[in-house]
C-alpha positions as CSV (number, residue, x, y, z in Angstrom):
1,M,-27.1,-76.8,88.8
2,A,-24.8,-76.4,85.8
3,G,-25.8,-72.7,85.5
4,K,-25.2,-72.1,89.2
5,S,-21.8,-73.8,89.0
6,K,-20.8,-71.5,86.1
7,N,-21.9,-68.4,88.0
8,Q,-19.9,-69.5,91.1
9,K,-16.9,-70.1,88.9
10,K,-17.2,-66.5,87.4
11,R,-17.5,-65.1,90.9
12,K,-14.4,-67.0,92.0
13,K,-12.5,-65.7,89.0
14,K,-13.6,-62.2,89.7
15,H,-12.6,-62.5,93.4
16,R,-9.3,-64.0,92.4
17,G,-8.6,-61.1,90.0
18,F,-9.4,-58.7,92.8
19,W,-7.1,-60.3,95.2
20,V,-4.3,-60.4,92.6
21,F,-4.8,-56.7,92.0
22,F,-4.9,-56.1,95.8
23,R,-1.7,-58.0,96.4
24,I,0.1,-56.1,93.7
25,Q,-1.0,-52.8,95.2
26,V,0.1,-53.8,98.6
27,F,3.4,-54.9,97.2
28,F,4.0,-51.5,95.5
29,I,2.9,-49.7,98.7
30,V,5.4,-51.7,100.7
31,L,8.0,-51.1,98.0
32,V,7.4,-47.3,98.2
33,I,7.6,-47.3,102.0
34,A,10.8,-49.3,101.9
35,A,12.2,-46.9,99.3
36,L,11.3,-43.9,101.4
37,A,12.8,-45.5,104.5
38,Y,16.0,-46.3,102.6
39,Y,16.0,-42.7,101.3
40,Y,15.8,-41.1,104.7
41,L,17.7,-43.6,106.9
42,G,20.4,-44.0,104.2
43,G,21.2,-40.3,104.4
44,Y,20.1,-39.6,100.9
45,G,17.6,-37.0,102.1
46,S,20.3,-34.6,103.3
47,Q,22.4,-35.4,100.2
48,I,19.6,-34.4,97.8
49,S,18.8,-31.3,99.9
50,E,22.4,-30.3,99.4
51,M,22.2,-30.8,95.7
52,H,19.1,-28.7,95.5
53,A,20.7,-25.9,97.4
54,E,23.8,-26.1,95.1
55,A,21.5,-25.9,92.1
56,V,19.8,-22.8,93.4
57,N,23.2,-21.2,94.0
58,Y,24.4,-22.1,90.5
59,V,21.5,-20.4,88.8
60,Q,21.1,-17.5,91.1
61,H,24.7,-16.4,90.4
62,S,24.4,-17.0,86.7
63,S,23.8,-14.4,84.0
64,R,23.8,-14.2,80.2
65,G,27.6,-13.8,80.5
66,T,27.8,-17.2,82.2
67,F,26.7,-18.8,78.9
68,R,29.0,-16.9,76.7
69,A,32.1,-16.3,78.8
70,S,35.4,-17.8,77.5
71,Q,38.3,-17.3,79.9
72,T,41.9,-17.5,78.7
73,T,44.1,-20.3,80.0
74,V,47.7,-19.4,80.7
75,V,50.6,-21.9,80.5
76,Y,53.9,-21.5,82.5
77,D,57.3,-23.1,82.2
78,A,59.4,-24.8,84.8
79,Y,60.5,-21.4,86.1
80,G,57.1,-19.8,86.3
81,D,57.5,-17.8,83.1
82,E,54.6,-17.6,80.7
83,I,54.9,-19.9,77.7
84,T,51.6,-19.4,75.9
85,T,47.9,-18.8,76.3
86,M,44.9,-20.8,75.2
87,S,41.6,-19.2,74.4
88,G,38.4,-20.5,72.8
89,E,36.1,-19.1,70.2
90,K,32.7,-19.2,71.9
91,D,32.4,-15.5,72.4
92,V,33.4,-14.8,68.8
93,Y,30.5,-16.8,67.3
94,Y,27.8,-16.2,70.0
95,L,24.4,-15.5,68.5
96,S,21.4,-13.8,70.1
97,Y,18.0,-15.5,69.8
98,D,16.9,-13.3,67.0
99,E,20.1,-14.0,65.0
100,I,19.5,-17.8,65.1
101,P,17.5,-18.9,62.0
102,E,14.0,-20.3,62.7
103,N,14.9,-23.5,60.8
104,V,17.7,-24.2,63.3
105,K,15.4,-23.5,66.3
106,T,12.6,-25.6,65.1
107,A,14.9,-28.5,63.9
108,I,16.6,-28.8,67.3
109,V,13.3,-28.6,69.2
110,S,11.7,-31.2,66.9
111,I,14.4,-33.8,67.4
112,E,15.7,-33.1,70.9
113,D,12.7,-31.9,72.9
114,K,9.2,-31.7,71.3
115,K,7.6,-30.5,74.6
116,F,10.2,-27.8,75.1
117,Y,7.6,-24.9,75.1
118,R,5.1,-26.8,77.2
119,H,7.2,-28.3,80.1
120,H,8.9,-26.5,83.0
121,G,12.3,-27.9,82.3
122,I,11.6,-31.5,83.0
123,D,9.8,-34.2,81.0
124,Y,8.7,-36.6,83.8
125,K,7.6,-39.4,81.5
126,A,11.0,-39.4,79.8
127,I,12.6,-39.5,83.3
128,V,10.4,-42.5,84.3
129,R,11.6,-44.3,81.1
130,A,15.2,-43.5,81.9
131,V,14.8,-44.6,85.6
132,W,13.3,-47.9,84.4
133,A,16.2,-48.4,82.0
134,M,18.6,-47.7,84.8
135,L,16.9,-50.3,87.1
136,R,17.2,-52.8,84.3
137,N,20.8,-52.0,83.3
138,G,22.3,-51.0,86.7
139,E,23.4,-47.6,85.3
140,V,22.0,-44.5,83.6
141,T,21.7,-45.6,79.9
142,Q,19.0,-43.4,78.5
143,G,18.8,-39.7,78.4
144,G,15.3,-38.5,79.3
145,S,16.9,-35.0,79.3
146,T,15.1,-31.9,78.0
147,I,16.9,-29.1,76.3
148,T,16.9,-27.3,79.6
149,Q,18.5,-30.3,81.3
150,Q,21.1,-30.6,78.6
151,L,22.0,-26.9,79.1
152,A,22.2,-27.5,82.8
153,R,24.7,-30.3,82.2
154,T,26.7,-28.4,79.6
155,A,27.0,-25.2,81.6
156,F,27.3,-26.5,85.2
157,L,27.9,-30.2,85.4
158,T,29.9,-33.2,84.0
159,N,28.7,-36.0,81.8
160,D,29.1,-38.6,84.6
161,R,26.3,-41.2,84.5
162,T,25.3,-41.3,88.1
163,W,22.0,-40.7,89.8
164,Q,23.5,-37.8,91.8
165,R,24.5,-36.0,88.6
166,K,21.1,-36.7,87.1
167,M,19.3,-35.4,90.2
168,E,21.3,-32.2,90.3
169,E,20.7,-31.7,86.5
170,I,16.9,-31.8,87.2
171,F,17.2,-29.3,90.0
172,I,19.3,-26.9,87.9
173,A,16.9,-27.2,85.0
174,A,13.9,-26.3,87.2
175,E,15.8,-23.3,88.5
176,L,16.8,-22.2,85.0
177,E,13.1,-22.3,83.9
178,K,12.2,-20.0,86.8
179,K,14.9,-17.4,86.0
180,Y,15.1,-17.4,82.2
181,S,12.6,-17.3,79.3
182,K,12.2,-20.2,76.9
183,E,13.8,-18.0,74.2
184,Q,16.8,-17.3,76.4
185,I,17.2,-21.0,77.3
186,L,17.2,-22.0,73.7
187,E,19.7,-19.2,72.9
188,F,22.0,-20.4,75.6
189,Y,21.6,-24.0,74.5
190,L,22.4,-23.5,70.8
191,N,25.4,-21.4,71.7
192,N,26.9,-23.9,74.1
193,I,26.0,-27.4,72.8
194,Y,28.8,-29.5,71.3
195,F,28.8,-30.2,67.5
196,G,31.9,-32.3,67.4
197,N,35.5,-31.7,66.1
198,G,36.0,-28.8,68.6
199,F,33.0,-26.8,67.5
200,Y,30.8,-25.5,70.4
201,G,27.7,-23.5,69.4
202,I,25.7,-23.4,66.1
203,G,27.7,-20.4,64.9
204,A,31.1,-22.1,65.2
205,A,29.6,-25.3,63.7
206,S,28.3,-23.4,60.7
207,R,31.6,-21.8,60.1
208,G,33.5,-25.0,60.8
209,Y,31.6,-27.5,58.6
210,F,30.2,-25.2,55.9
211,D,32.4,-22.1,56.0
212,K,29.4,-19.9,56.0
213,D,27.5,-17.7,58.5
214,V,24.6,-19.4,60.2
215,S,22.2,-17.0,58.4
216,Q,23.2,-18.6,55.1
217,L,22.4,-22.1,56.0
218,T,19.8,-24.0,53.9
219,L,17.1,-26.0,55.6
220,S,18.9,-29.2,54.8
221,E,22.2,-27.8,56.3
222,A,20.5,-26.6,59.4
223,A,18.8,-30.0,60.0
224,Y,22.2,-31.7,59.3
225,L,24.0,-29.6,62.0
226,C,21.1,-30.2,64.4
227,A,21.7,-34.0,63.9
228,L,25.2,-33.8,65.5
229,P,24.8,-32.8,69.2
230,N,22.9,-36.0,70.1
231,N,26.1,-38.0,69.6
232,P,29.0,-36.0,68.0
233,T,31.2,-39.1,67.8
234,L,28.5,-41.3,66.1
235,Y,27.3,-38.6,63.7
236,N,30.8,-37.2,63.0
237,P,30.6,-35.6,59.5
238,L,34.3,-36.2,59.0
239,T,34.3,-40.0,59.8
240,D,30.7,-41.1,59.0
241,P,28.9,-38.5,57.1
242,Q,26.1,-40.9,56.0
243,K,25.0,-41.5,59.6
244,A,24.6,-37.7,60.0
245,V,22.6,-37.6,56.7
246,E,20.3,-40.3,58.0
247,R,19.6,-38.4,61.2
248,R,19.1,-35.2,59.2
249,D,16.3,-37.0,57.3
250,R,14.7,-38.0,60.6
251,I,14.8,-34.4,61.7
252,L,13.2,-33.3,58.5
253,E,10.4,-35.9,58.9
254,Q,9.8,-34.6,62.5
255,M,9.6,-31.0,61.3
256,L,7.1,-32.1,58.6
257,E,5.1,-34.0,61.2
258,D,5.2,-31.0,63.5
259,K,3.9,-28.8,60.5
260,K,7.0,-26.6,60.8
261,I,7.8,-27.1,57.1
262,T,5.8,-28.0,54.0
263,Y,6.1,-31.2,52.1
264,S,7.8,-29.3,49.3
265,D,10.4,-27.9,51.7
266,Y,10.9,-31.4,53.1
267,S,11.3,-33.1,49.8
268,S,13.8,-30.5,48.4
269,A,15.8,-30.4,51.6
270,K,16.1,-34.2,51.7
271,K,17.4,-34.3,48.2
272,Q,20.1,-31.7,48.8
273,E,23.6,-33.2,48.9
274,I,25.6,-32.1,51.9
275,T,29.1,-30.9,51.1
276,I,31.4,-30.4,54.1
277,I,34.0,-27.7,53.8
278,Y,36.2,-28.4,56.8
279,T,39.5,-26.7,57.8
280,P,41.1,-27.8,61.0
281,K,41.3,-25.0,63.6
282,T,44.8,-23.7,64.1
283,I,44.7,-23.5,67.9
284,E,47.8,-25.7,68.6
285,N,50.8,-24.2,66.9
286,N,53.9,-25.7,68.4
287,Y,55.3,-28.8,70.0
288,V,55.2,-27.6,73.6
289,E,51.7,-26.3,73.3
290,T,50.3,-29.5,71.7
291,Y,51.9,-31.7,74.4
292,V,50.8,-29.4,77.2
293,N,47.3,-29.5,75.7
294,Y,47.3,-33.3,75.5
295,C,48.6,-33.8,79.1
296,A,46.3,-31.2,80.7
297,T,43.2,-32.5,78.8
298,R,43.9,-36.1,80.1
299,I,44.2,-34.8,83.6
300,L,40.8,-33.2,83.3
301,M,39.5,-36.5,81.9
302,T,40.9,-38.4,84.9
303,Q,39.1,-36.0,87.3
304,R,35.9,-36.8,85.6
305,G,36.4,-40.4,86.4
306,F,37.7,-41.7,83.0
307,E,39.9,-44.8,83.3
308,F,42.6,-45.0,80.6
309,R,43.3,-48.4,79.0
310,T,45.8,-49.8,76.6
311,Q,44.7,-53.5,76.6
312,F,41.5,-54.8,75.0
313,D,39.9,-58.3,74.5
314,S,38.6,-57.5,71.1
315,E,38.7,-54.9,68.3
316,E,35.1,-53.9,69.1
317,E,36.0,-53.2,72.7
318,R,39.0,-51.1,71.6
319,Q,36.7,-49.2,69.2
320,A,34.1,-48.5,71.8
321,Y,36.8,-47.3,74.2
322,N,38.3,-45.0,71.5
323,E,34.9,-43.4,70.8
324,A,34.2,-42.8,74.5
325,Y,37.8,-41.5,74.9
326,Q,37.4,-39.1,72.0
327,E,34.0,-37.7,73.1
328,L,35.3,-36.9,76.6
329,Y,38.7,-35.7,75.3
330,D,36.9,-33.2,73.1
331,M,34.7,-31.9,75.9
332,C,37.6,-31.6,78.4
333,N,39.8,-30.0,75.7
334,H,37.2,-27.4,75.1
335,G,37.1,-26.7,78.8
336,L,40.8,-26.2,78.8
337,Y,40.5,-23.5,76.2
338,S,37.7,-21.6,77.9
339,G,38.2,-22.4,81.6
340,G,40.7,-19.7,82.5
341,Y,43.2,-22.2,84.1
342,R,46.7,-21.6,85.2
343,I,48.8,-24.6,84.0
344,Y,52.3,-25.0,85.6
345,T,54.6,-27.3,83.6
346,S,58.1,-28.9,83.8
347,I,59.1,-27.6,80.4
348,D,62.5,-25.9,80.3
349,M,62.4,-23.6,77.3
350,Q,66.2,-23.4,77.0
351,M,66.4,-27.2,76.9
352,Q,63.5,-27.2,74.4
353,Q,65.4,-24.8,72.1
354,Q,68.5,-26.9,72.4
355,L,66.7,-30.1,71.5
356,Q,64.9,-28.4,68.6
357,T,68.2,-27.0,67.2
358,A,69.9,-30.4,67.5
359,V,67.2,-32.0,65.4
360,D,67.0,-29.2,62.9
361,E,70.7,-28.8,62.2
362,R,71.5,-32.5,61.9
363,L,68.7,-32.9,59.3
364,Q,69.1,-29.6,57.5
365,A,70.5,-31.3,54.3
366,F,67.2,-33.0,53.7
367,T,65.2,-30.2,52.0
368,E,62.4,-32.2,50.2
369,V,58.9,-31.1,51.1
370,N,55.4,-32.5,50.5
371,E,52.4,-30.8,48.9
372,E,51.7,-28.9,52.1
373,G,55.3,-27.6,52.3
374,I,56.3,-29.9,55.2
375,Y,59.7,-31.6,55.2
376,T,59.3,-35.2,54.2
377,L,62.2,-36.4,56.3
378,Q,61.4,-35.8,60.0
379,G,62.8,-36.3,63.5
380,A,61.3,-36.3,66.9
381,A,62.8,-36.4,70.4
382,V,61.8,-36.4,74.1
383,C,63.9,-35.5,77.2
384,I,62.8,-36.7,80.7
385,D,64.2,-35.5,84.0
386,N,65.3,-38.7,85.7
387,E,65.0,-37.3,89.2
388,T,61.3,-36.3,88.9
389,G,60.0,-38.3,85.9
390,Y,58.7,-35.1,84.3
391,V,59.2,-34.2,80.6
392,K,61.7,-31.3,80.2
393,A,61.6,-30.9,76.4
394,I,59.6,-32.4,73.5
395,V,60.2,-32.0,69.8
396,G,57.6,-33.4,67.4
397,G,59.3,-32.5,64.2
398,R,61.6,-30.2,62.4
399,N,61.0,-26.5,62.9
400,Q,59.4,-24.5,60.0
401,A,56.9,-21.8,59.4
402,Y,53.5,-23.4,58.9
403,N,49.9,-22.2,59.6
404,G,48.1,-25.5,59.8
405,Y,47.9,-28.2,62.5
406,T,51.2,-29.2,64.0
407,L,51.6,-33.0,64.1
408,N,53.6,-33.8,67.2
409,R,55.4,-36.9,66.2
410,A,56.9,-37.2,69.7
411,Y,53.7,-38.6,71.1
412,Q,51.3,-38.9,68.1
413,S,53.4,-41.0,65.7
414,Y,54.0,-44.7,66.2
415,R,57.0,-46.3,64.4
416,Q,58.9,-49.6,64.3
417,P,61.6,-49.4,67.1
418,G,64.1,-51.9,65.6
419,S,66.7,-53.1,68.1
420,A,66.0,-50.2,70.5
421,I,63.2,-52.4,71.9
422,K,65.4,-55.3,72.9
423,P,66.4,-54.1,76.4
424,L,62.7,-53.5,77.3
425,L,61.1,-56.8,76.4
426,V,64.0,-59.2,76.1
427,Y,67.2,-58.4,78.0
428,T,66.0,-56.8,81.3
429,P,63.3,-59.5,81.6
430,V,65.9,-62.3,81.2
431,L,68.2,-60.6,83.7
432,E,65.3,-61.0,86.2
433,R,65.4,-64.7,85.4
434,G,68.9,-65.5,86.4
435,Y,70.9,-64.3,83.3
436,T,73.9,-62.0,83.9
437,A,76.1,-59.9,81.7
438,D,78.6,-62.7,81.6
439,T,76.1,-65.5,80.7
440,I,77.3,-67.3,77.6
441,V,74.9,-67.5,74.7
442,V,75.3,-69.0,71.2
443,D,75.0,-66.8,68.1
444,E,74.0,-69.2,65.3
445,P,71.4,-69.3,62.5
446,V,67.8,-69.6,63.8
447,E,65.3,-71.4,61.6
448,G,62.6,-69.0,60.7
449,G,64.3,-66.2,62.6
450,P,66.4,-63.2,61.7
451,S,69.9,-62.9,60.5
452,N,72.4,-60.5,62.0
453,A,73.1,-57.1,60.5
454,S,76.7,-58.2,59.9
455,G,75.6,-61.3,58.1
456,T,77.9,-63.5,60.3
457,Y,77.5,-65.7,63.3
458,L,80.0,-65.7,66.2
459,G,79.2,-68.8,68.1
460,E,79.6,-68.5,71.9
461,I,79.5,-64.9,73.1
462,S,78.5,-63.2,76.4
463,L,75.1,-61.6,76.9
464,R,76.9,-58.3,77.3
465,Y,78.5,-58.6,73.9
466,A,75.2,-59.6,72.3
467,V,73.6,-56.4,73.6
468,E,76.5,-54.1,72.7
469,H,76.6,-55.4,69.1
470,S,72.8,-55.8,68.8
471,V,73.0,-59.5,67.8
472,N,69.5,-60.3,66.5
473,T,69.6,-64.1,66.9
474,I,70.3,-63.9,70.6
475,A,67.3,-61.6,71.2
476,W,65.1,-63.9,69.2
477,K,66.1,-67.0,71.0
478,L,65.8,-65.4,74.5
479,L,62.3,-64.1,73.7
480,E,61.3,-67.5,72.5
481,E,62.5,-68.8,75.9
482,I,60.5,-66.4,78.0
483,T,57.7,-66.2,75.4
484,P,56.5,-63.1,73.5
485,E,53.5,-62.8,75.8
486,V,55.8,-62.3,78.8
487,G,58.0,-59.8,76.9
488,L,54.9,-57.8,75.9
489,S,53.6,-57.7,79.4
490,Y,56.5,-55.3,80.4
491,L,55.5,-52.9,77.6
492,Q,51.8,-53.1,78.6
493,E,52.8,-52.3,82.2
494,M,54.4,-49.2,80.9
495,N,51.3,-48.1,79.0
496,F,52.6,-48.6,75.5
497,N,49.4,-47.7,73.6
498,R,49.6,-49.6,70.3
499,I,50.2,-53.2,71.4
500,Y,47.8,-55.6,69.6
501,R,47.1,-59.2,69.9
502,E,48.9,-59.7,66.6
503,D,52.1,-58.5,68.3
504,N,52.3,-61.7,70.3
505,Q,54.9,-63.2,68.1
506,L,58.7,-63.6,68.0
507,A,59.3,-60.8,65.4
508,I,58.9,-58.2,68.2
509,A,62.3,-59.3,69.5
510,V,63.9,-57.3,66.7
511,G,61.2,-54.5,66.7
512,G,58.6,-56.1,64.3
513,F,55.3,-54.6,65.6
514,T,51.9,-54.2,64.0
515,Q,52.1,-50.4,64.5
516,G,55.0,-49.5,66.7
517,V,56.0,-47.2,69.5
518,S,56.3,-43.4,70.1
519,P,59.4,-41.5,71.1
520,L,57.6,-40.5,74.4
521,E,56.9,-44.1,75.2
522,M,60.5,-45.1,74.6
523,A,61.9,-42.3,76.7
524,A,59.7,-43.1,79.6
525,A,60.5,-46.9,79.4
526,Y,64.3,-46.3,79.4
527,A,63.9,-43.8,82.2
528,A,62.3,-46.6,84.2
529,I,65.5,-48.7,83.7
530,E,67.6,-45.8,85.0
531,N,65.2,-45.4,87.9
532,D,65.9,-48.8,89.3
533,G,63.0,-50.3,87.4
534,V,60.3,-47.9,88.6
535,Y,58.2,-46.6,85.7
536,R,56.7,-43.1,85.9
537,E,53.9,-42.1,83.6
538,P,55.3,-39.3,81.4
539,T,53.7,-35.8,81.7
540,C,54.8,-32.2,81.8
541,I,52.0,-31.0,84.1
542,I,53.0,-30.2,87.6
543,A,49.9,-28.3,88.7
544,I,46.7,-26.8,87.4
545,Q,44.8,-24.0,89.1
546,E,41.6,-22.2,88.4
547,A,41.7,-18.5,87.7
548,N,40.7,-17.8,91.3
549,G,43.6,-19.8,92.6
550,N,41.7,-22.9,93.6
551,E,43.9,-26.0,93.0
552,V,42.5,-28.4,90.4
553,Y,45.5,-30.7,90.2
554,N,48.9,-31.1,92.0
555,S,50.4,-34.6,92.0
556,P,53.6,-36.2,91.0
557,P,53.6,-38.7,88.0
558,N,52.0,-42.0,88.7
559,E,54.7,-44.7,89.3
560,K,55.0,-48.5,89.6
561,Q,57.8,-51.1,89.8
562,V,58.0,-52.8,86.4
563,Y,61.5,-54.3,86.5
564,R,63.4,-55.7,89.5
565,T,65.9,-53.2,90.9
566,N,69.0,-55.2,90.3
567,A,67.9,-56.3,86.8
568,A,67.5,-52.6,85.9
569,R,71.0,-51.8,87.3
570,Q,72.5,-54.7,85.4
571,M,70.9,-53.5,82.2
572,T,72.3,-50.0,82.7
573,D,75.8,-51.5,83.3
574,I,75.5,-53.5,80.0
575,L,74.2,-50.5,78.0
576,T,77.1,-48.3,79.0
577,G,79.2,-50.6,76.7
578,V,77.0,-49.8,73.7
579,L,78.5,-46.3,73.8
580,T,82.1,-47.4,74.3
581,R,82.5,-50.7,72.5
582,G,79.3,-51.4,70.7
583,T,77.0,-50.0,67.9
584,A,77.2,-46.4,69.2
585,A,80.9,-46.4,70.1
586,G,82.3,-42.9,70.4
587,Y,79.1,-41.4,71.7
588,S,79.7,-41.8,75.4
589,L,79.4,-38.5,77.2
590,A,82.6,-37.0,78.7
591,G,82.7,-36.5,82.5
592,T,79.6,-38.5,83.4
593,D,78.3,-42.1,83.0
594,S,76.0,-42.6,80.1
595,A,74.1,-45.6,78.6
596,G,72.0,-46.2,75.5
597,K,70.8,-48.4,72.6
598,T,70.6,-48.0,68.9
599,G,67.7,-49.2,66.7
600,T,67.5,-49.5,62.9
601,T,64.6,-51.1,61.1
602,N,64.6,-53.2,57.9
603,S,65.4,-51.2,54.7
604,Y,66.6,-48.3,56.9
605,K,63.2,-46.7,57.2
606,D,63.4,-45.8,60.9
607,G,66.4,-44.9,63.1
608,W,66.4,-44.7,66.9
609,F,68.7,-43.8,69.7
610,V,67.6,-43.9,73.3
611,G,70.1,-43.1,76.0
612,Y,70.5,-41.7,79.5
613,T,72.6,-40.5,82.4
614,R,71.7,-40.2,86.0
615,Y,70.3,-36.7,85.1
616,Y,68.3,-37.2,81.9
617,T,66.9,-39.7,79.5
618,T,66.5,-38.7,75.8
619,S,65.0,-40.7,72.9
620,V,65.4,-39.7,69.3
621,W,63.7,-41.0,66.2
622,V,64.4,-40.1,62.5
623,G,62.5,-41.2,59.4
624,Y,59.9,-40.2,56.8
625,D,56.3,-39.7,57.8
626,I,55.4,-42.1,55.0
627,P,58.0,-44.8,55.6
628,K,60.7,-45.3,53.0
629,K,64.4,-45.9,52.9
630,V,66.6,-43.1,54.3
631,P,70.0,-43.0,52.7
632,G,72.7,-43.7,55.4
633,L,70.1,-44.1,58.2
634,T,71.2,-46.2,61.2
635,G,70.6,-45.7,64.9
636,S,74.2,-44.8,65.3
637,G,73.9,-42.2,62.6
638,Y,71.5,-39.2,62.7
639,P,69.7,-40.3,65.9
640,A,72.8,-40.9,67.9
641,Q,74.4,-37.7,66.6
642,I,71.3,-35.6,67.6
643,W,71.3,-37.3,71.0
644,Y,75.0,-36.7,71.6
645,R,74.9,-33.1,70.7
646,Y,71.9,-32.3,72.9
647,M,73.0,-34.4,75.9
648,T,76.5,-32.9,75.8
649,E,75.0,-29.3,75.9
650,I,72.6,-29.9,78.8
651,H,75.3,-31.7,80.9
652,Q,78.0,-29.1,80.4
653,E,77.6,-27.4,83.8
654,L,76.5,-30.5,85.7
655,P,78.9,-32.5,88.0
656,G,79.7,-35.9,86.8
657,M,77.6,-38.8,88.3
658,A,78.2,-42.5,88.1
659,F,75.5,-45.1,87.7
660,V,74.6,-47.2,90.8
661,A,76.5,-50.5,90.4
662,P,74.5,-53.7,90.3
663,L,74.7,-56.0,93.3
664,R,76.8,-59.1,92.9
665,Q,74.8,-62.4,92.7
666,E,75.6,-63.4,96.2
667,E,74.6,-59.9,97.5
668,E,71.4,-60.0,95.6
669,Q,70.5,-63.4,97.1
670,Q,71.2,-62.1,100.6
671,E,69.0,-59.1,100.0
C-alpha cells in the first residue's frame, strides 16, 4: 500500500506540473491575443505601417552621397544680409571601404556587432533583451542595436528613446541591408559615427586625437578610437582617458577571442601607451558666430525633446544632466554645421561694431597678454532690444587677431556680480512686499555682515538713497528679512545657470556667489525689470529654415512674469537716480530716460554696469580672466564708461522716451 501511495503521489505531482505548464501557456496566449487586440484597436497598426513606408522612402532615395554630404549653413543678420557660413568636415575626411584599415573594421565589429556579417540588419535576440529591459524600466534603456541600426539612427533619425523611433530604426536597417552591401554599410557607419569632441567619422577622429592619417594608426590606437562611439561622453579621451583605455583593452580581448589578432599582437597593443595630440577645431572664430552657434544648437536640442534645467537636487543629478546635455549638444551642433540651414538672427552688425569698439578703445591701455597672446584684462557686453527681447549685439572679449578658439565671455564666463545683483534678488522683491522708494531703513553696522564702501553709516535713510549709493548693510538686512532662498528664487526663475545650494546664504546680497553670473544673464534680467517684470529668455535666433525653405523654427523668445508690474516700475524709477545722484552720477543719457546699477567686487577684481532705456538694455563686465585686482576698477569706471559711450551712440537718432511711471499706492490697491 505504501508503494501504491508513493506512485499516486508521483502521478499527482506530474499532473500538477502539467497543469502549471498548461496555465502558463494559456496565460501567454491570452497575453499575446490582448497585445494584438491592443495593437490593432489602439491604432498602432496604421502607425507602424506609416513608419515602414517612411523607412522605405528614406532608403530608396538615399545614395552614397547621402552618407557623405555636408551642406553649408548660412547665417543672416537682422536685415537679411549674410553674416557668416558654417560648414563641417565630413566630406574632407571621408574614406572608402578599401581606405579603412582592417584593424579598424575588425575592432568595431568585434565590440559593436559580432554578428554583423551574419544578420540582415537586426539582431532579434538583442532586441528581445532590450524590450524586456524596457518593460522593466518603463523606457528604452538598452541598445540592442546592430551597426546597421546605428547607421539608420545616425543618418535618418534622432536619439529619442521611444518605441516609435526604435521601430522605425529597425525598418530602415532592414531596408539598408536590401540596398547596400555589408562593406558599404560598414563604410557609411565608420564615416558617420560620432567619436566625441566634434569628430564625426574615423578619419576626422584619427586626425583630431592623434594628428595622423588613419592609415598610420597602430592596432592599439585603432582599438582606442573604436572604444569611443559607444558613449563619447563617458569615454572622452580629454576628460577621462583611462576609461577609454579600459574599453580599448576589452576590444583587444574581443579581437583576440575572435581570432582576428594573435596573442603577440594583443599583448604589445595592450602595453602601448596612448598619447593624445588634440588641437581644438577653429570653427567658431568670432563673438557673433559663437553665440549664433550656441543659440541655434539649443533650439535644435529643444526640437529633439530636450528639457533644459538650472536647478538640481544633488551634484550627481547635475553631473548626469551635464553629460546628457553635452552629448546631445555635440550631436545637434554637428547637424548645424552639416545640415544646410538658413539661420535668421536679430544681430545688428553696426551695433555689434559699435559695442566692440566701445570695449576695445576704453581698455586699450591694458596691453599685457598671456602665453597664448590673449589680453589678460578683458571686457564683455550684451545689448538686448527691449521691444522684442532679442539680442542685438554681443561682445565676448577684446578684439584681436587669434587663430584658436574664441572664448565668448558674454555667455560662457561666470563672475561675481557685486552690487549689480541687488535690484534682482533684494530690492525688486521687497518692493513687491510693501516697501516703497520712500520707506525709511536704518544704515548701521550688521553683526557678521558687510561694511559699506564708504566705511561710514548714515542711520535713517530712504530705500531710494540706499539703492542710489549702493549701501551694503541695507541690502544684507533686507535679504535676511525675505530670506536668501526667496531672493534666489527670482534668479532661478530667470534661468541663471550657476546657482548652487551653497549660494543660499546672506553674502549673495552683495554679490558673493559660489561661481557667479554671466553678462548675458544680467542683461536679460535687467531687461525683465524694464519690461514690467516679464522675463524673456535671451536669444538671437528669429527663424531657422532648411535649405529647401521648410521652416524648422520660428518663435518669439519664451517669456514669463517674474516680478510684479508695479514693483518693476518702482525699481526703474529708483534706478534712474543712480545715474543722476548715485554711484554712476553723470552717466545719464541726454534726451531720453535711462536707469542702471553699478557693481564692484571685493579687491576690485570685477566691475559691472547694467543699464537700460525704453529701447535697449546693455550689460558690461570688466576684469581679468584669472581674477586679480584691476587698478582703478569700479562699476562707475570702465564698465559705466563703455556703457555710456555705446548707449549714447545707438540712441543718437532715436526720439526720447520716458519710462512708465509706477502707480501710486492707492492706485495699485485699486487695480
